[in-house]
C-alpha positions in Angstrom: 65.6 85.8 142.3 64.2 82.3 142.5 66.5 81.2 139.7 69.5 83.0 141.3 68.7 81.1 144.6 68.6 77.7 142.8 71.9 78.5 141.0 73.5 79.6 144.2 72.5 76.3 145.9 73.9 74.3 142.9 70.4 73.0 142.1 70.4 74.5 138.7 73.0 74.9 136.0 72.0 77.8 133.7 74.1 76.4 130.9 72.1 73.2 130.9 69.8 72.5 128.0 66.1 72.9 128.7 65.5 69.3 127.5 67.6 68.0 130.4 64.7 69.2 132.5 61.8 68.7 130.1 62.8 65.8 127.7 60.1 66.7 125.2 61.5 70.1 124.7 62.9 69.5 121.2 62.7 70.6 117.6 60.2 68.9 115.3 60.9 67.9 111.7 58.2 70.4 110.6 59.8 73.4 112.4 61.0 76.0 109.9 63.4 77.5 112.4 65.3 75.0 114.6 66.9 75.6 118.0 64.8 74.2 120.8 66.8 71.0 121.1 70.0 72.9 122.0 68.3 75.8 123.9 69.9 76.5 127.3 68.5 78.2 130.3 71.0 81.0 129.8 69.5 81.7 126.4 66.1 82.1 128.0 67.4 84.4 130.7 69.0 86.6 128.1 65.9 86.8 125.9 67.6 85.3 123.0 65.7 82.0 122.8 63.9 82.8 119.6 60.4 82.9 120.9 57.9 85.6 119.8 57.2 88.4 122.3 53.6 87.5 122.8 52.0 84.4 121.2 48.8 85.2 123.2 48.2 81.7 124.4 45.0 82.9 126.1 43.4 84.3 123.0 41.6 81.9 120.8 41.0 84.6 118.2 44.6 85.7 117.8 46.0 85.1 114.3 49.8 84.7 114.5 50.0 85.4 110.8 48.4 88.8 111.2 48.7 90.1 114.7 46.7 93.3 113.9 43.5 91.3 113.0 41.3 88.9 114.9 40.0 85.7 113.4 37.7 83.2 115.1 39.7 80.4 116.7 42.8 81.1 114.6 45.4 80.6 117.3 47.1 77.2 117.0 48.7 77.4 120.4 45.6 78.6 122.3 45.0 77.2 125.8 43.4 78.4 129.0 44.6 75.3 130.9 47.8 75.6 132.9 48.4 71.9 132.6 48.8 72.3 128.8 51.1 75.3 128.6 54.4 73.4 128.4 53.1 71.5 125.4 52.0 74.8 123.8 55.3 76.5 124.4 57.1 73.6 122.7 54.7 73.9 119.8 55.3 77.7 119.5 57.3 78.4 116.3 60.5 80.2 116.8 60.8 83.7 115.2 64.6 83.6 114.8 67.5 81.3 115.4 68.4 81.3 119.2 71.3 83.5 120.0 71.1 85.7 116.9 68.9 88.4 118.3 67.7 89.9 121.6 63.9 90.2 121.8 62.0 90.4 125.1 59.5 87.6 125.3 57.0 86.7 128.0 57.4 83.1 126.9 60.9 83.0 128.3 59.8 83.7 131.8 56.7 81.5 131.7 59.2 78.7 130.8 61.6 79.7 133.6 58.6 79.5 136.1 57.9 76.0 135.0 61.5 75.1 135.4 61.4 76.3 139.0 58.4 74.1 139.6 60.0 71.1 138.0 63.2 71.4 140.0 61.7 72.2 143.4 58.5 70.1 143.2 56.6 73.2 144.4 54.3 75.5 142.5 56.1 78.7 141.8 54.0 80.9 144.2 54.6 78.4 147.0 58.3 78.2 146.4 59.0 82.0 146.4 56.7 82.7 149.3 58.0 79.8 151.5 61.7 80.0 150.6 62.3 83.7 149.9 59.6 86.0 151.2 58.7 84.4 154.5 62.3 83.9 155.6 62.8 87.6 154.9 59.8 88.5 157.0 57.8 89.8 154.0 54.1 89.4 154.3 52.8 91.5 151.4 54.5 89.8 148.4 52.3 87.1 146.9 50.4 85.7 144.0 46.6 85.8 144.0 46.2 88.2 147.0 42.4 88.1 147.0 42.6 84.4 148.0 45.1 85.2 150.8 43.1 87.7 152.9 44.1 91.0 151.2 41.1 93.3 150.7 40.4 94.3 147.1 40.3 98.0 148.0 43.9 97.7 149.3 45.1 96.9 145.8 45.4 99.3 142.9 43.1 98.7 139.9 44.9 98.0 136.6 42.3 98.3 133.8 38.9 99.9 133.7 37.2 97.4 131.4 39.0 94.1 132.0 41.2 93.1 129.1 38.8 94.4 126.5 40.7 97.7 125.8 37.3 99.5 126.2 35.6 96.9 124.0 38.1 96.6 121.2 39.3 93.1 122.1 37.3 89.9 122.6 38.2 86.2 123.3 36.9 83.3 125.4 36.1 84.2 129.0 37.4 87.8 128.7 37.0 90.0 131.8 35.1 93.2 131.2 35.0 94.5 134.7 37.6 96.7 136.4 40.6 94.6 137.3 41.6 94.9 141.0 43.4 92.2 142.8 43.7 89.9 139.8 46.8 89.9 137.6 46.3 92.1 134.6 48.4 90.1 132.2 46.2 88.0 130.0 48.5 84.9 129.7 49.2 85.0 133.4 45.5 85.1 134.3 43.7 83.0 131.8 46.4 80.4 130.9 48.6 80.3 134.0 45.7 80.8 136.4 47.3 83.8 138.1 50.8 82.2 138.8 53.5 82.7 136.2 57.2 83.6 135.9 56.5 86.6 133.8 53.6 88.2 135.7 51.2 87.8 138.6 53.2 89.0 141.6 51.6 91.6 144.0 53.4 93.6 146.6 53.8 96.8 148.5 56.6 99.4 148.8 58.1 98.3 152.0 58.5 94.6 151.0 59.9 95.6 147.6 62.3 97.9 149.4 63.7 94.8 151.2 64.2 92.9 147.9 66.0 96.0 146.4 68.2 96.3 149.5 69.0 92.6 149.2 70.6 93.4 145.8 72.5 96.3 147.3 73.6 94.0 150.1 74.9 91.5 147.5 72.4 88.7 148.2 71.1 88.9 151.7 69.1 90.9 154.2 69.3 90.7 157.9 70.4 87.2 158.9 69.1 85.6 155.7 71.1 85.0 152.6 69.1 84.2 149.5 71.9 83.9 146.9 75.7 84.4 146.9 77.7 87.2 145.5 79.2 85.2 142.7 75.8 84.3 141.4 74.6 87.9 141.6 77.7 89.0 139.6 77.0 86.4 137.0 73.4 87.5 136.6 74.0 91.3 136.5 77.1 91.3 134.2 76.4 92.7 130.7 75.4 90.6 127.8 78.2 90.7 125.2 75.8 91.7 122.3 73.6 94.1 124.3 75.0 95.7 127.5 71.5 96.7 128.6 70.7 93.0 129.3 72.0 90.7 132.0 70.5 87.4 133.0 66.9 88.5 133.7 68.0 91.9 134.8 67.9 95.0 132.6 71.1 97.2 133.0 71.8 100.9 132.8 75.3 100.3 131.3 76.5 103.4 129.4 73.0 105.0 129.7 71.7 102.3 127.4 68.6 102.0 129.6 68.5 105.6 130.8 65.0 106.2 129.4 63.8 104.0 132.3 66.5 104.1 134.9 67.3 107.9 134.7 70.5 109.5 133.5 71.5 110.2 137.1 71.9 106.5 138.1 75.3 104.8 138.0 76.3 102.4 135.1 76.0 99.5 137.6 72.3 100.1 138.1 69.9 97.2 137.5 66.2 96.7 137.6 63.2 96.1 135.3 60.0 97.7 134.1 56.4 96.3 134.3 53.8 96.9 131.6 51.0 98.1 133.9 53.2 101.0 135.1 55.8 99.7 137.5 59.5 100.2 137.7 62.3 98.9 139.9 65.7 100.7 139.8 68.6 99.6 142.1 71.7 101.7 142.1 74.3 99.8 144.2 76.9 102.5 143.7 74.8 105.1 145.6 73.0 102.6 147.8 69.7 103.9 146.4 66.6 102.2 145.0 63.7 103.8 143.3 60.5 101.8 142.9 57.4 103.1 141.0 54.1 101.5 141.7 51.7 103.2 139.3 48.6 102.0 137.5 48.8 104.0 134.3 46.8 101.5 132.3 43.8 102.0 134.5 42.7 104.9 132.3 40.5 105.2 129.2 41.7 104.3 125.8 42.1 107.5 123.9 40.6 106.2 120.6 38.5 103.2 121.4 37.0 103.0 117.9 39.9 101.2 116.4 42.0 98.1 117.3 45.1 99.9 115.9 45.1 102.1 119.0 44.1 99.4 121.5 47.1 100.1 123.8 47.0 103.9 123.6 45.8 104.4 127.2 45.3 108.0 128.5 47.9 107.2 131.3 50.5 106.7 128.6 50.4 110.4 127.9 51.3 111.3 131.5 54.8 112.0 132.8 54.6 108.9 135.0 54.8 106.7 131.9 58.2 108.2 131.1 59.9 106.2 133.9 63.3 107.8 133.6 62.1 111.3 134.2 60.3 110.3 137.4 63.4 108.2 138.5 65.6 111.3 137.9 63.5 113.4 140.1 63.6 110.7 142.8 67.3 110.3 142.6 67.9 114.0 142.8 65.5 114.3 145.8 67.3 111.6 147.9 70.9 112.5 147.1 72.2 115.8 148.5 74.8 116.2 145.8 72.1 115.9 143.1 69.3 118.0 144.5 70.3 121.0 142.4 69.5 118.9 139.4 65.8 118.8 140.3 65.1 122.4 139.3 66.9 122.0 136.0 65.1 118.7 135.4 61.6 120.2 136.1 62.4 123.2 133.8 63.5 120.8 131.1 60.4 118.6 131.5 57.9 121.4 131.4 59.6 123.0 128.4 59.8 119.7 126.6 56.2 118.9 127.2 55.0 122.3 126.0 57.1 122.0 122.8 55.7 118.5 122.2 52.1 119.7 122.4 52.9 122.7 120.1 54.5 120.6 117.4 52.8 117.2 117.5 49.1 116.7 116.8 49.1 113.3 118.7 50.3 115.2 121.8 47.4 117.7 121.8 44.9 115.5 123.7 43.3 116.6 127.0 45.5 114.0 128.8 48.7 115.7 127.4 47.5 119.2 128.4 46.5 118.0 131.9 50.0 116.4 132.2 51.6 119.7 131.2 49.5 121.5 133.9 50.7 119.0 136.5 54.4 119.5 135.7 53.9 123.3 135.6 52.4 123.2 139.1 55.4 121.3 140.3 57.7 124.0 138.8 55.6 126.8 140.4 55.8 125.1 143.8 59.5 125.8 143.7 59.2 129.4 142.4 61.3 130.8 145.2 64.4 128.9 143.9 66.7 131.0 141.9 66.7 128.9 138.7 62.9 128.5 138.7 62.3 132.2 139.4 64.5 133.1 136.4 62.8 130.6 134.2 59.2 131.8 135.0 60.2 135.3 134.1 61.8 134.3 130.8 59.9 134.5 127.5 59.5 130.7 127.4 58.3 130.6 131.0 55.7 133.3 130.3 54.4 131.5 127.2 54.0 128.3 129.1 52.3 130.1 132.0 49.8 131.7 129.5 49.1 128.4 127.8 48.5 126.5 131.1 46.1 129.2 132.3 44.2 129.0 129.0 44.0 125.2 129.1 43.1 124.3 132.6 
């Protein structure tokens, strides 16, 4: 939204080359893959800039030649100094020629944040808070909330043992305590000192609802206009090579992003996911927004004995991690013409979960079984509905009932 605002105000041209803003942003003779010299801001917004998804600037022990192993001080672009990050981004080898692929990269949005700071002369957090959030009357959207009077216990925790993945990961200055009120993302915390274009923002449901409504309203809320309609249209229109991408926004398109946005949302739906367990879905056609604020990563690692399963959190086995299913239930609940879909969706979910557990060994954990029990309870809570009643009396319903009773 900050980039949209700057474009709307004619302070930024997204087709400009990055080196018109940062003159040192150029290829070097030693670069195996060239493309930085001609890279545009549009390329970055579209995640086609060529950067790897996660160079782990924060991690001195990360080996870019073998991402599955750790090697002492192997990372050539390591830094935990925010003042050095532009230099390290420029030094990051491209993985592919810009424009030839679409690969989500945190680096793209770290760079966009730095561009905002260069153009405005303000640090990114100061700019968005002073020029977007405060004019909209929003008081709970901010970076580094613990430094701004928000009590730690008013903020959801995001990982039990810092960034250590229950002891599997180690690097300089790693946090090993429960993260609560500090940004979870490692590059944002250690390298960007809590303020970055790709992570670090905290907020609550009511303030996020205003931002979502601003998209539905085509750029403004109340008496305050943040960006114009033409700019919004430019940012949310489909990328020619991948219709699930816009400029920054992810798009539903022809259900291309339905796994996150739900099959019940309109093709015009836009939004984004967040790694710790968050989702924003804005359906302008139905004037509806669904926002999930979960902390699914704040759960134990299922197999902490090996780095190969470092990101296999227990929470990833819960229904809430399947964003689209939760979004579907929400869309059905708030739209009268879709409420009948809720019973069918719940029946589908409980049947699907039961079948997964029966067929797949990896889905036979206690977390998966607990998840099945939770979905089953939601089904039973609607047992007076005709479709649910019929399902529970069917042979499949009876099998699931018996299994749930035996595994509680």
